[in-house]
MMTF fields as JSON, N, C-alpha, C and O atoms, coordinates in Angstrom:
{
  "mmtfVersion": "1.0.0",
  "mmtfProducer": "UNKNOWN",
  "numBonds": 363,
  "numAtoms": 364,
  "numGroups": 91,
  "numChains": 1,
  "numModels": 1,
  "chainsPerModel": [1],
  "groupsPerChain": [91],
  "chainIdList": ["A"],
  "bondAtomList": [4, 2, 8, 6, 12, 10, 16, 14, 20, 18, 24, 22, 28, 26, 32, 30, 36, 34, 40, 38, 44, 42, 48, 46, 52, 50, 56, 54, 60, 58, 64, 62, 68, 66, 72, 70, 76, 74, 80, 78, 84, 82, 88, 86, 92, 90, 96, 94, 100, 98, 104, 102, 108, 106, 112, 110, 116, 114, 120, 118, 124, 122, 128, 126, 132, 130, 136, 134, 140, 138, 144, 142, 148, 146, 152, 150, 156, 154, 160, 158, 164, 162, 168, 166, 172, 170, 176, 174, 180, 178, 184, 182, 188, 186, 192, 190, 196, 194, 200, 198, 204, 202, 208, 206, 212, 210, 216, 214, 220, 218, 224, 222, 228, 226, 232, 230, 236, 234, 240, 238, 244, 242, 248, 246, 252, 250, 256, 254, 260, 258, 264, 262, 268, 266, 272, 270, 276, 274, 280, 278, 284, 282, 288, 286, 292, 290, 296, 294, 300, 298, 304, 302, 308, 306, 312, 310, 316, 314, 320, 318, 324, 322, 328, 326, 332, 330, 336, 334, 340, 338, 344, 342, 348, 346, 352, 350, 356, 354, 360, 358],
  "bondOrderList": [1, 1, 1, 1, 1, 1, 1, 1, 1, 1, 1, 1, 1, 1, 1, 1, 1, 1, 1, 1, 1, 1, 1, 1, 1, 1, 1, 1, 1, 1, 1, 1, 1, 1, 1, 1, 1, 1, 1, 1, 1, 1, 1, 1, 1, 1, 1, 1, 1, 1, 1, 1, 1, 1, 1, 1, 1, 1, 1, 1, 1, 1, 1, 1, 1, 1, 1, 1, 1, 1, 1, 1, 1, 1, 1, 1, 1, 1, 1, 1, 1, 1, 1, 1, 1, 1, 1, 1, 1, 1],
  "groupList": [{"groupName": "UNK", "atomNameList": ["N", "CA", "C", "O"], "elementList": ["N", "C", "C", "O"], "formalChargeList": [0, 0, 0, 0], "bondAtomList": [1, 0, 2, 1, 3, 2], "bondOrderList": [1, 1, 2], "singleLetterCode": "X", "chemCompType": "L-PEPTIDE LINKING"}],
  "groupTypeList": [0, 0, 0, 0, 0, 0, 0, 0, 0, 0, 0, 0, 0, 0, 0, 0, 0, 0, 0, 0, 0, 0, 0, 0, 0, 0, 0, 0, 0, 0, 0, 0, 0, 0, 0, 0, 0, 0, 0, 0, 0, 0, 0, 0, 0, 0, 0, 0, 0, 0, 0, 0, 0, 0, 0, 0, 0, 0, 0, 0, 0, 0, 0, 0, 0, 0, 0, 0, 0, 0, 0, 0, 0, 0, 0, 0, 0, 0, 0, 0, 0, 0, 0, 0, 0, 0, 0, 0, 0, 0, 0],
  "groupIdList": [1, 2, 3, 4, 5, 6, 7, 8, 9, 10, 11, 12, 13, 14, 15, 16, 17, 18, 19, 20, 21, 22, 23, 24, 25, 26, 27, 28, 29, 30, 31, 32, 33, 34, 35, 36, 37, 38, 39, 40, 41, 42, 43, 44, 45, 46, 47, 48, 49, 50, 51, 52, 53, 54, 55, 56, 57, 58, 59, 60, 61, 62, 63, 64, 65, 66, 67, 68, 69, 70, 71, 72, 73, 74, 75, 76, 77, 78, 79, 80, 81, 82, 83, 84, 85, 86, 87, 88, 89, 90, 91],
  "secStructList": [7, 2, 2, 2, 2, 2, 2, 2, 2, 2, 2, 6, 6, 2, 2, 2, 2, 2, 2, 2, 2, 2, 2, 2, 2, 2, 2, 2, 2, 2, 2, 2, 2, 2, 2, 2, 6, 7, 1, 1, 2, 2, 2, 2, 2, 2, 2, 2, 2, 2, 2, 2, 2, 2, 2, 2, 2, 2, 2, 2, 2, 2, 2, 2, 2, 2, 2, 2, 2, 2, 2, 2, 2, 2, 2, 2, 2, 2, 2, 2, 2, 2, 2, 2, 2, 6, 6, 6, 6, 7, 7],
  "xCoordList": [0.824, 0.0, 0.868, 0.579, 1.925, 2.805, 3.47, 3.692, 3.782, 4.41, 3.449, 3.888, 2.143, 1.153, 1.163, 1.091, 1.251, 1.27, 2.561, 2.563, 3.66, 4.925, 4.801, 5.301, 4.143, 3.922, 3.051, 3.295, 2.042, 1.169, 1.977, 1.805, 2.844, 3.672, 4.647, 4.883, 5.211, 6.213, 5.58, 6.126, 4.443, 3.852, 2.611, 2.039, 2.193, 1.004, 1.202, 0.226, 2.427, 2.708, 2.974, 3.327, 2.811, 3.12, 2.271, 2.799, 0.986, 0.11, 0.481, 0.463, 0.816, 1.206, 2.493, 2.602, 3.443, 4.703, 4.52, 5.194, 3.619, 3.32, 2.726, 3.154, 1.741, 1.101, 2.102, 2.074, 2.98, 3.979, 4.932, 5.32, 5.309, 6.188, 5.514, 6.13, 4.258, 3.521, 3.366, 3.589, 2.988, 2.794, 4.103, 4.126, 5.176, 6.471, 6.866, 7.308, 6.709, 7.007, 6.13, 6.605, 4.857, 3.92, 4.321, 4.382, 4.59, 4.942, 6.282, 6.429, 7.25, 8.534, 8.366, 8.985, 7.544, 7.275, 6.583, 6.924, 5.606, 4.916, 5.882, 5.841, 6.744, 7.733, 8.642, 8.907, 9.118, 9.994, 9.26, 9.854, 7.99, 7.214, 7.126, 7.268, 6.895, 6.818, 8.177, 8.269, 9.227, 10.564, 11.041, 11.646, 10.773, 11.277, 10.238, 10.541, 9.037, 7.997, 7.441, 6.853, 7.624, 7.047, 5.598, 5.186, 4.84, 3.402, 3.013, 2.363, 3.411, 2.975, 3.934, 3.702, 4.994, 5.93, 6.586, 6.578, 7.15, 7.82, 6.833, 7.183, 5.613, 4.595, 4.34, 4.258, 4.216, 3.994, 5.208, 5.066, 6.386, 7.61, 7.729, 8.029, 7.496, 7.561, 6.526, 6.8, 5.335, 4.275, 4.669, 4.458, 5.24, 5.677, 6.781, 6.756, 7.745, 8.808, 8.235, 8.675, 7.272, 6.637, 5.937, 6.065, 5.194, 4.54, 5.573, 5.403, 6.635, 7.673, 8.331, 8.554, 8.639, 9.264, 8.303, 8.711, 7.039, 6.051, 5.86, 5.776, 5.79, 5.626, 6.833, 6.693, 8.017, 9.228, 9.2, 9.583, 8.758, 8.669, 7.678, 7.961, 6.52, 5.509, 6.064, 5.873, 6.744, 7.322, 8.337, 8.335, 9.197, 10.206, 9.557, 9.996, 8.519, 7.817, 7.124, 7.108, 6.555, 5.895, 6.897, 6.629, 8.046, 9.086, 9.558, 9.768, 9.724, 10.159, 9.111, 9.449, 7.848, 6.773, 6.712, 6.488, 6.909, 6.902, 8.06, 7.883, 9.24, 10.387, 10.112, 10.422, 9.527, 9.216, 8.177, 8.286, 7.162, 6.126, 6.703, 6.349, 7.585, 8.225, 9.085, 9.089, 9.812, 10.641, 9.768, 10.119, 8.645, 7.742, 7.125, 6.988, 6.754, 6.214, 7.239, 6.897, 8.479, 9.543, 9.735, 9.908, 9.704, 9.841, 8.668, 8.854, 7.474, 6.294, 6.404, 6.057, 6.892, 7.078, 8.069, 7.846, 9.172, 10.18, 9.616, 9.89, 8.831, 8.236, 7.266, 7.251, 6.45, 5.525, 6.289, 5.9, 7.375, 8.184, 8.772, 8.73, 9.318, 9.887, 8.803, 9.017, 7.656, 6.537, 6.138, 5.94, 6.019, 5.607, 6.681, 6.351, 7.954, 9.043, 9.126, 9.592, 8.683, 8.76, 7.446, 7.122, 6.707, 5.483, 4.407, 3.79, 4.175, 3.135, 3.339, 2.389, 4.584, 4.895, 5.076, 5.368, 4.915, 5.068, 6.412, 6.802, 7.115, 8.423, 8.302, 9.293],
  "yCoordList": [-1.197, 0.0, 1.261, 2.223, 1.245, 2.412, 2.669, 3.819, 1.605, 1.744, 2.415, 3.172, 2.148, 2.79, 4.298, 5.046, 4.746, 6.189, 6.828, 7.982, 6.073, 6.592, 6.857, 7.867, 5.966, 6.142, 7.345, 8.065, 7.573, 8.737, 10.014, 10.974, 10.026, 11.206, 11.452, 12.594, 10.379, 10.493, 10.871, 11.699, 10.279, 10.488, 11.367, 11.662, 11.782, 12.616, 14.027, 14.74, 14.437, 15.794, 15.868, 16.932, 14.755, 14.732, 15.763, 16.525, 15.796, 16.756, 18.189, 19.057, 18.433, 19.779, 20.211, 21.35, 19.321, 19.672, 19.841, 20.669, 19.067, 19.26, 20.647, 21.38, 21.0, 22.315, 23.436, 24.453, 23.264, 24.291, 24.473, 25.599, 23.386, 23.481, 24.266, 25.134, 23.958, 24.639, 26.122, 26.976, 26.426, 27.824, 28.605, 29.763, 27.99, 28.673, 28.995, 30.106, 28.031, 28.283, 29.384, 30.234, 29.366, 30.384, 31.776, 32.726, 31.886, 33.196, 33.718, 34.913, 32.824, 33.261, 33.712, 34.687, 33.015, 33.411, 34.762, 35.588, 34.989, 36.285, 37.402, 38.49, 37.13, 38.127, 38.483, 39.658, 37.46, 37.698, 38.468, 39.331, 38.168, 38.906, 40.388, 41.249, 40.682, 42.091, 42.777, 43.928, 42.054, 42.64, 42.933, 43.975, 42.031, 42.178, 42.708, 42.887, 42.955, 43.529, 42.584, 43.024, 41.307, 40.328, 40.084, 40.425, 39.509, 39.365, 37.898, 37.348, 37.277, 35.917, 34.815, 33.652, 35.144, 34.106, 33.419, 32.192, 34.205, 33.62, 32.949, 31.994, 33.444, 32.804, 31.388, 30.453, 31.231, 29.893, 28.995, 27.817, 29.546, 28.76, 28.352, 27.197, 29.291, 28.979, 27.949, 27.065, 28.067, 27.106, 25.713, 24.715, 25.655, 24.366, 23.749, 22.551, 24.57, 24.054, 23.617, 22.619, 24.353, 23.967, 22.624, 21.781, 22.422, 21.13, 20.012, 18.932, 20.276, 19.258, 18.904, 17.729, 19.911, 19.658, 18.896, 17.971, 19.284, 18.588, 17.151, 16.248, 16.93, 15.575, 14.712, 13.531, 15.307, 14.563, 14.163, 13.044, 15.052, 14.731, 13.595, 12.669, 13.671, 12.621, 11.293, 10.265, 11.292, 10.077, 9.45, 8.238, 10.282, 9.76, 9.212, 8.188, 9.881, 9.386, 8.061, 7.162, 7.935, 6.696, 5.55, 4.442, 5.817, 4.786, 4.356, 3.168, 5.309, 4.998, 4.155, 3.192, 4.52, 3.763, 2.343, 1.399, 2.185, 0.846, 0.002, -1.183, 0.599, -0.137, -0.599, -1.732, 0.293, -0.073, -1.178, -2.088, -1.106, -2.138, -3.482, -4.512, -3.485, -4.73, -5.321, -6.536, -4.48, -4.963, -5.556, -6.582, -4.925, -5.437, -6.766, -7.678, -6.884, -8.145, -9.262, -10.387, -8.962, -9.959, -10.392, -11.579, -9.443, -9.772, -10.631, -11.571, -10.315, -11.113, -12.537, -13.499, -12.67, -13.996, -14.827, -16.01, -14.186, -14.893, -15.328, -16.434, -14.458, -14.811, -15.978, -16.875, -15.979, -17.098, -18.388, -19.459, -18.28, -19.449, -20.056, -21.271, -19.206, -19.696, -20.328, -21.371, -19.695, -20.201, -21.581, -22.493, -21.744, -23.031, -24.093, -25.267, -23.729, -24.682, -25.248, -26.372, -24.49, -24.928, -25.539, -25.481, -26.109, -26.823, -25.892, -26.153, -24.815, -23.857, -23.283, -23.071, -23.043, -22.398, -23.358, -22.922, -24.665, -25.657, -26.345, -26.673, -26.567, -27.227, -28.614, -29.343],
  "zCoordList": [0.0, 0.0, 0.0, -0.713, 0.802, 0.87, -0.485, -0.863, -1.205, -2.514, -3.495, -4.361, -3.374, -4.236, -4.046, -5.021, -2.816, -2.548, -3.049, -3.478, -2.994, -3.51, -5.006, -5.5, -5.722, -7.149, -7.443, -8.412, -6.623, -6.808, -6.625, -7.376, -5.645, -5.426, -6.556, -6.951, -7.071, -8.125, -9.463, -10.192, -9.789, -11.111, -11.081, -12.131, -9.912, -9.802, -10.326, -10.555, -10.517, -10.983, -12.476, -12.985, -13.191, -14.627, -15.37, -16.18, -15.11, -15.78, -15.455, -16.327, -14.205, -13.788, -14.493, -14.946, -14.582, -15.242, -16.746, -17.359, -17.347, -18.763, -18.982, -19.873, -18.168, -18.292, -18.044, -18.737, -17.069, -16.78, -17.962, -18.272, -18.62, -19.792, -20.912, -21.53, -21.167, -22.232, -21.902, -22.76, -20.674, -20.289, -20.315, -20.733, -19.879, -19.913, -21.355, -21.647, -22.245, -23.649, -24.226, -24.979, -23.874, -24.345, -23.849, -24.63, -22.565, -22.002, -22.525, -22.782, -22.679, -23.239, -24.689, -25.114, -25.432, -26.807, -26.887, -27.733, -26.004, -25.982, -25.6, -26.174, -24.637, -24.228, -25.407, -25.658, -26.132, -27.276, -28.382, -29.029, -28.601, -29.601, -29.24, -30.108, -27.974, -27.55, -27.671, -28.098, -27.288, -27.311, -28.736, -28.986, -29.655, -31.012, -32.0, -33.18, -31.533, -32.379, -33.43, -34.418, -33.223, -34.147, -33.757, -32.648, -34.641, -34.403, -34.289, -35.178, -33.201, -32.925, -33.336, -33.008, -34.04, -34.49, -33.297, -33.2, -32.397, -31.235, -30.285, -29.592, -30.254, -29.426, -29.923, -29.127, -31.229, -31.792, -31.585, -31.255, -31.776, -31.573, -30.1, -29.797, -29.197, -27.765, -27.359, -26.548, -27.927, -27.629, -28.131, -27.441, -29.33, -29.875, -29.013, -28.73, -28.599, -27.729, -26.374, -25.804, -25.874, -24.608, -24.714, -23.826, -25.803, -26.017, -26.147, -25.581, -26.889, -27.064, -25.732, -25.44, -24.931, -23.627, -22.712, -22.01, -22.722, -21.902, -22.343, -21.51, -23.655, -24.182, -23.844, -23.526, -23.915, -23.563, -22.096, -21.753, -21.238, -19.82, -19.575, -18.816, -20.219, -20.065, -20.569, -19.919, -21.711, -22.272, -21.315, -21.102, -20.745, -19.81, -18.541, -18.017, -18.041, -16.853, -17.16, -16.32, -18.351, -18.745, -18.848, -18.383, -19.456, -19.554, -18.169, -17.924, -17.273, -15.909, -15.18, -14.492, -15.334, -14.691, -15.234, -14.477, -16.532, -17.128, -16.612, -16.328, -16.487, -15.945, -14.519, -14.15, -13.723, -12.334, -12.272, -11.45, -13.14, -13.16, -13.583, -13.01, -14.578, -15.008, -13.91, -13.711, -13.195, -12.096, -10.989, -10.407, -10.699, -9.675, -10.108, -9.293, -11.383, -11.887, -11.781, -11.418, -12.092, -11.993, -10.541, -10.262, -9.631, -8.208, -7.743, -6.97, -8.206, -7.85, -8.399, -7.713, -9.652, -10.252, -9.448, -9.193, -9.051, -8.254, -6.907, -6.44, -6.288, -4.992, -5.139, -4.297, -6.204, -6.43, -6.701, -6.235, -7.454, -7.778, -6.503, -6.312, -5.635, -4.369, -3.503, -2.885, -3.468, -2.672, -3.166, -2.363, -4.471, -5.036, -4.9, -4.731, -4.966, -4.815, -3.417, -3.229, -2.435, -1.042, -0.577, 0.609, -1.476, -1.087, -0.586, 0.446, -1.297, -0.935, 0.458, 1.212, 0.774, 2.031, 3.175, 4.289, 2.95, 4.027, 3.868, 2.747, 4.935, 4.891, 5.398, 5.444]
}
């Protein structure tokens, strides 16, 4: 049960970090448009970079979660194997 909450803490912020990446790119793009007098070019570029950064973060979090799940499945398989080898827990 404690491990479940650890996962929520670790991966519960994925959406927030994705949104923060997009907003940061958007705001930096708007700032650059005002500074250089362009009309939305940097806003679009910043928004695209924000989406890319957010998507990359989500992808890396997903890969990490999959690795952890595979490791847990392997540990569970080993535990079941040991349990069955020892006569269902009886010696």
